[in-house]
Phi, psi and omega in degrees: 000123180267142183269171175286135185304335179289338183270001176292123186286129173245149184289134173299136181287147179295137175301131175300152178290138178305129181284133184086003179303142177292143180284139178284108180261018182297329183271002180287143176280353181271119183290141178278166178302314180296330178291321184288317179300324184287318180296323178300313185284340172289321174295311182300328175291348173275089183293322174298318174294316178300317179296320177298315186291319179295320181295318183290313187284314184257317187297315181301302178300325180288320181289315181294321178291326175295321175297318180293324173299316183292316181297324175291329182289322185272330182219077184292330178288333182266319181249132183285181177297150186284343186249195177116181182285319182296317174295322177299309176301318178295319176295310183299308182274340183256340179243300185294326179296319185276309183292327178298319176296318187288320180295320180290328175297319181296313183290322175298313179294331173293311181298328183275344182239351188296318185296330177284318185288331186258007175075018186259358187292320181300317183289332179282329183288317187293346183288340178097003177293153173291133178295327178288326175289325176300316180292312186292334177295339182280346176288306176295327183295313177294319177298328177293348181257307193284329176296313173294328179295311183300318182289333176290312177298322181288320178298324170301315184290317178300313182296324177288314187292340179270313190272347173239032179287157181289161182266353173211160184264125175259099182250122180053035178081004178244141174283101188252145170297145180269155173073026178277141178284174177304316184287330181290315179299315177298323176297316178298314179304322181296332182273349180225056185299311182304315180297316183298311185292323180280342193235324182298140181281120175202159178212124181223168179272174181288343180275355183291146178293352177276332187302317178298323182287319178297326181278354183260005177252121183281127181243007180077036183256025183115179181304322181289340180072192178076160178289161186273351184264014171250128182290128187275150179294155181294154178303141176089349177278151180297128184285158182284149174295155180294131176284152181273168181293335174291316177299322177293317176300315180295323173299322173300316182296320179294325179295312177298324178292327179289324184271000192291325180298323173290316179304317185292342175271357181266105181250150169297323177209152187295144182289168180296320186291324178293316182294328173292314181298308176308313179298318179295320182294316178295324176294318178299314182298321180294312181300316182296319182296316182294308186299316177294322177292325180288320180294318184290322179294322175288331182289315186259352173070021186212133190278310188303310181299317182295326182289320182296322178289319181291325173297313179300321179299312189280319187269330185253302192290315192294320173296327181289306181295336182281339184243333179292142168258092179270121182302140174064007180238020180295315174300323174293319169309311182295348179278351180286131183292329176302315176298321179298313182298317183298322175297333176272007180291146178299150179300132185103348176270122177283115184250136183048047174076006180251200182277194181302137179282204177122168184276206184064047170069027176074025181299328177284336179230087186293352179281342180284152170298127183300139174201138183282160184291319179299320176291325176300316177297317180300317188296315181298316180296326179295321179290317179294317181290317183291319177289327175294325178291317181294322178294316179294315172309314180293329182283323184283337182260351187291142175286143182285000000 
């Protein structure tokens, strides 16, 4: 008995792929937005770590400046203003510069080793996600945390240093008007010749035309009178004649002209351009600390050791290599990222215990080992790229 052809059972045809179905991107090395958000939330949920980072980055400057504000409010004659240019430079280069790097490195080392120490690395790998994408997703996630933290601490310092700045400039022990031009400072110096000659910093020989006028002004430096920064003529030589009032005023003008470059750097509060440059410089230091800490934490798979190594690098090795002149190792010293960052500091900031930083081979900070701006930028890029490659390579080759 033959069946009807229509009754012949046929296998169902496979359903066509749905139009517009999302493409499976699990194997892509580019981290997706959801992956970055997940890494960000994992770090944010570490409340102990977040509280510690916030206290160090924002809490320390806030508490210190609040204490200075209260002391000045209750005893203004004993304690100076809480803000000003000197307080700003001390906080930026001595507190935020160091602690910002350490805090960023701590967060980076945590992000690079948390999956291993908590046993979650295996679960991430079995999802089929690219290991490279898993590593790269931690960079924007971590920077989204550390960059605002550093910005908050820096904002507190800027606000106090601007709004609680002193009302007059004390330069070389003399109350000098602020914002004077070179001609204006010379004119003011001529009207206050005795104060300028006795207090302003200058050093001349006995044959200088200023010497006669300087030695004619009694400054309370002993029987001979005259300021201590003028070399006195040798014993037995003929003394210089008494200078006239016009000669004393002209000497004060010349001294003010010599000191103008130093006077121009003394602000009641930091300028807008200096604050902008300093903020970007501190953020660069934080980015370097996070990226290097992330790579080191991923490389060794342990947070504590990585954090200790980063602290040693920032607090001990960097100051030594930045100032010591070691024969035949100068190029190796220039490869230290801390030295490169110090050479990119805005002019006027004392970095690593020295004078103002800045480019041009460390001319703003003569204590630093000389290094050009181009070399400094290349060193920073090499550290960022090199530690990213090392950290990603270790994650891609680590056994599950």
